[in-house]
N, C-alpha and C positions, 0 to 999 in steps of 0.2 A: 370481418372483425369490426366491431363498433369503435368509433373514434372518441377520444376524450378531448375536451377543450383544454388547451394549455394556457396558463395565465400569462406567461412571458415567453418570448422566442423571437424568431426573425420577424421583422416588421415593427418591433418596439423601438421607438426613437427617444425614449426618456433619457438614456445615457448619452447618446450622441448629439441629440438636438437636431438631427437631420430630418428633412422632409421625407415622408413615406411616399412611395409611388406604387401603383397597382399595375401589374403587367399580365396580359393574357399569354399563356404559354401552352404548347402541346402537352398533353397528359404524360407523354413519354419523357418530357424534359423536367418533370418535377423531381426534386431531390429531397433527401432527408433534411429536416431542419427548416424547410420552407413553410411559410404561413399561408395557407389557402383561405381566401376570403370570398371566392365565388366559383361557381361551376357553370358549365355550358347547358345545364338542365336543372330542374327544380331540386333543391336540397332533399326534399322528401323522396325523390326517386333513387337516391343512393343510400346504402345502409350505413349511415353515420348518425351520431346522437346530436351533434351540435353544428350550427352554422358558424364557420370560421374555426380553424384548428391548425396546430403545428404538426407537420408530418414527422412521426417519430419512428415508424417501423416499416419493414419491407411489405408487411401485410397491408398497411394503409396505402402504400404506393400501388400495390397490385389492384386494390379496390378501385382507385382512381382510374387506372388504365383500363379496367374491364368495363366501367360504366361511362367514362367521359372521353371526349376527343380533346378537349382543352379545359383549362382551369385558370382562375385569376389568382395570382399570388401577390402578397404585399411585402415590400422590402425597401431598405434605404438605398440611396444612390450608390454608396460604396458596395453594398451587397449586390446590387444589380450589375455593377461593373465586373464583379468576380464571376458571375454566371452568364454574362451577356453572350459570350462566344458559344457556350453550351446551348443556350436557347436558340440562337441563330442557326447553329448546326442542326438541331432537331427540326426546325422549320424548313430548312433547305436540303435535308438529307437526300443524297442521290441514291436512287434505287439501284441495287446491285443484283446480279444473277444469284440464285440460290447456291450457296457454297457446296462443293463436292469434295468431301473428305475421303471418299472412296470412289473408284470408277463404277460406272453403271453395271458392268459385268460382275464386279466383285460384290456389289450390294444386292443384285437382283435375287440371288438365292435366299439371303436372309429376309429380304422384303417379301418374297413370295410366302415364306413360312409365317411371317407376321400377318400378312394379309389373310391367309387361309385361317389362321387362328382367330382373327378378328371376325371374319365372315361367319365362321361356325358359332362364335359367341353371339353375334347379333341375330343369327337365325334362331337360336334357342331362346334368346331373350324375348324376341317378338312373338314366338310361338307360345311361350309361357303367358305373356300378357294377353294374347288373343284368346287363350283358353281359360283366362281368369285364375291362373295359378300364381303362387308367389314367385317373384323373379329376383335374380341375383345381380346386384350391382357391386358386389365386392370385387369380382374378377375384372370389371370394366377398367379399373385404373391400370392394372398390369397390361391389359390389351392395348390401351391407349399409349402407355409408356413404350411398348414395343414398337408401335407405329412412329412415335416421336423419334426414337433412337434411329430408325431407318431413314426417316426424312432428314434428320440432322446429318446423316452420313452422305446421302445422295437422294434428294427428293424425286428425281426423275424415275427411279425404280418404282416407287409407289404410284407416280403418275402413269407409268406404263400399265401397271396392274389395274388401276382404276378405270382404264379405258375398255377393259373386258367386261361386257355386259350381257346379262341373260334376262330377257324380258319377263320370264316366269318367276324371277326372284327379285323383282324390282325394289320393293321396299327395303329389304335387308341390305342389298347392294347399294341402294341410294343412301341409306343412313351411313354406311361404311365410307362411301365416296365423299359424302359431305364432311365427315370427320377428317378424312385424309386431306381434302382440299382446304379445310379450315386450319388445320395444323400448318400446312404449307404456306397459306396466306399469312398466318401469324409469324412464321419464320421469315417470310419476305418483309414483313413489317418490323422485323428485328425484336420481337417480343422474347422475354426470357423463357427458358425451358419449362419452368413450372406453369407459366401462362399458356404455353402451347398445349400442355396436358389438359388444362381447363377448357381451352377452346376446342380441343378434340372431343372432349366429353359433350360440350354444347352441340357439336355437329352430329355425333353418333346417336345422341338421345333426342334430337329435336323433333322427330316424327313418331315417337313412341305412342303418342295419343291416337294415331291412326288405327291402332289395333282395337280401339273401342268404337270404330265406325262400322256400321253393318257392311258385310262383304258385297251385297248387291249394290251399294252406293260406291264403295271404294273401288270396285273392279268393273263398274259399268263401262262398256265400250263406247257408248255415245255421250252426247251432251247431257249434263245434269239439269234437272228441273230446278226451279228456285227453291223448292222445299228440300231437295237433295243437296243443293249447294249450302243451304243453311245448316244441314247436318254435318257436311264436310268441314264447315268453318268452326265446328266445336272441337276439332282435334287438338288445337293448341291448349285449350283449357283442360281437356282430358289428360294430355301429357303433363301439364303442370300439376294436376291433382295426383297422378300416378307417382310422380317423383317427390311428392310432399312428405312422405313418411321416411325418406332416405336422407337423414340429417347429415350424413357424411359428405354429401354433395355440396359444393359451393353454391351459394344462393344464385349466382349468375347463371348456372346451368338451367335452373327452373325458369329464370327470367328469359333466357334465350328460347327455351321451349315454348313459353307462352307468347313471346313477342316476335317470332321470326316471320310472321305475315303482317306485321304492322308496316305502315308506309310513311315516307317523309311528308306527304301531303295530308296526313291525318285520316286517310280513307281506308286504312287497313283493318284487319280483324285480329283478335276478337274484341278489342277495346277501343279501336279508332284513336290510338294515342297520338298526340302531337309529336313532331320530330324531336323536340327537346326532351321527351320522356322515353325515347327509345335508346337503350344502352348500346355502347360500341360493339359488344359481342353479338347482340341481336342483329345489328346492322350487318355485321360480317356474315353471320349464318344466313341471313336473308339473301344476300348476293350469291353465296356459294350454292345454296339450296336451289335457287332459280336457275343458275347456270347448269347444274347437273340435270335438273328436270327438263330444261329446254333441249339439251343434247342427247337425251335418252329416248330410245324407242319405247312406246307404250302401246297398250292394246287399242288405243284410239288415235294414235298419231305416230309418225316417223320422227325420229330425233333429228334436230337441225345440226348443221356443221358448226364447229366451234366459232368460226368467224361470224356467223349469223347470230349465235347466242350472245356474243360480245357486243354486236351491233344493237341488239334489243336491250341489253343491260345499259349500254351507253345512252340510248334514247330515253330510257326510263330513269336515268340519274337525276336526282333532285326532286322527282315526284314519287316514284315507288322506292327507289334505293338512294342511299347516301352517295352523292355525286363524287366526292373526293375518293371514297373507298372504291367505288366502281372503277375509276380511272387507274388506281393502283392495281386492282385485281386484273384489269385488262393487260397491264404491263407485265404482270407475273405470268399469266397464261400465254400471252403472245398470239399472233395470228396462226401459228403452227405449233400447237401444244406438243410436248413430249409424248411419244407413242402414236402420233397421228401419221398417216401415210400421205405422201405427196408425189406428184409426177414432176420430173425434172424437164428442163427445156430440151434435153437430149432424148426424152421418151423413157428414160429409166425410172424405176420406182424406188423410193427411199422411205425409211422410217425415221422420224425426228428423234434424235437422242437427247438434245438439250437446247434451251433457248437463253437469250440474254436480253433483258428489257431495253438495253441500249443498242441492240442489233436485231430489231424485230423481224426483218425480212431475211436475215442471214443466220439461221440456226445451224447447229451441228447435226449432220445426217449420217445414216448408214445406208448405202446402196444395197438393195436386196434383190431386185429384178432388173433384167436387161430391157432394152427398148422393144423387145418382142413379148415381154411378160414372162420370161423364163427365169428361174433362179440363177443368180450369178454369184461370183465370189464376193463375199462381203467386203466393203471398203468404206472407211469413215471419210466424210467430206466436210470440211469446215468452210462454209460459204464466205465468212469474213476474210479468209485468205485468198479469195477469188481464184479457186482452182479451175482448170480447164476440163471440158468434157472430151470424149473420144474424137470429136470433130475439131477440137482446138478452140472452141468457143467457151466463154466463161459459164460455169454452171449457174443456173437460176431456177427457182421454183416456178413451174407453170400453173399448177392448180392443186388443191387438196383432193384426196381420193378417199372413198369409203373403205372401211375395213372389209377384207374379203376379196378385194380386186384381184383378178387373175388367180384366184384360189389362195392368195396370201392372207393369213390372219395373224393378228398380233398375239393371240392366245397360243397358237401353234409355235410361233417364233420364240415366245418366252419359254415354252416347254422344251424346245430344242436348246435354248441357252442354259436352262437350269437342269435339264435332263429329268425333270419331274413333272407329272401331269398336274394341271390345275383342277381342283375340285369344282364342279359346277352344278351339282345336284342340289336344288333348293329344298329346304325343309318344308314338308307339306304344311299349308296354312299360313305361310309367312309372305306369300306374294300379295301385292296390293296395288291399288290403282293410282290415285292422283296426287299431284304436287300440292 
């Protein structure tokens, strides 16, 4: 929504005679009635008509949060005192574990249904685009809403499902996983529900332009030549163009599609934008996209463990990625993400049920294999309670394990939990190659 300039409002001192002050605040701390006089990026990069305006609607608040990390507001000393605590709280907000309104077991069945619905939708969407057919974006909103509902109830269920990967269905599953992780990240950042839906759309549609890349480039198993890499770098523009005729989409969705490969150091593509011109949502999708790509098996490489992917993201914070957002993302994912397998100090094998950003090394686990690698009676272990193993020693995690160890797969475990098989047959023509 475009903003109107308001002639009078907060920041006007003609009646009080008080000196105005300008305060930089997190975009999440902006409230209705505040007068915005500066952004953390050029005014022309945000869909507003005028420089300086009074925030009058929820739509205006949403626009600021989608594009900006912080803004400058103008107010009197009295007005500042009224909101000082809110601003300080937003700046120092302690990160909390994602809330669990339902248990993992309760939510897993519904999450599986939502995940399968979304996977089939993305399969068909990408197939239509690859074949040059008209594609449906009407259904995408209900697909995203279903995912948001599940994540609001218990994000760990979707985390589990997103760890099941099929190399021959990479692009469709990648788009779906990026959408799910983006929604979860937004939830972790405490964004309102309607913004989670927009962020999910950004993630699910971010790579739609890859369907316009020649298959011999997209699926090439070896290194790309310079000419081939130049072709690959056109996919954000293709995606931006493809989404251009769908005016029901929020503008930020096209922005994230176009800019998810831009970098903080200005060396990204397709437009080599300076960091100040990269929207908040594009920064989020960039991080989530890279994390999923690094941890995925591809035709030309084996996926890295989550801890290695997080190390790479952290190392590239400030150059490729937004440093502050990377640090928050790492806290959300944790060293042992939900759905991952770990070996305990006792030799037993467990699957991670949930994590807490304030207890990074002590997640909640479900023991599934004994110390000889055989199935055992399932038991939940909360490491923060310092439980003892069969030898009387405190349980601790010895090392992460790959899915499939001792014949145990998360996919089969979920099927046993839900009593329903997970669909895994990719739609022909929707597999694709590169990040």
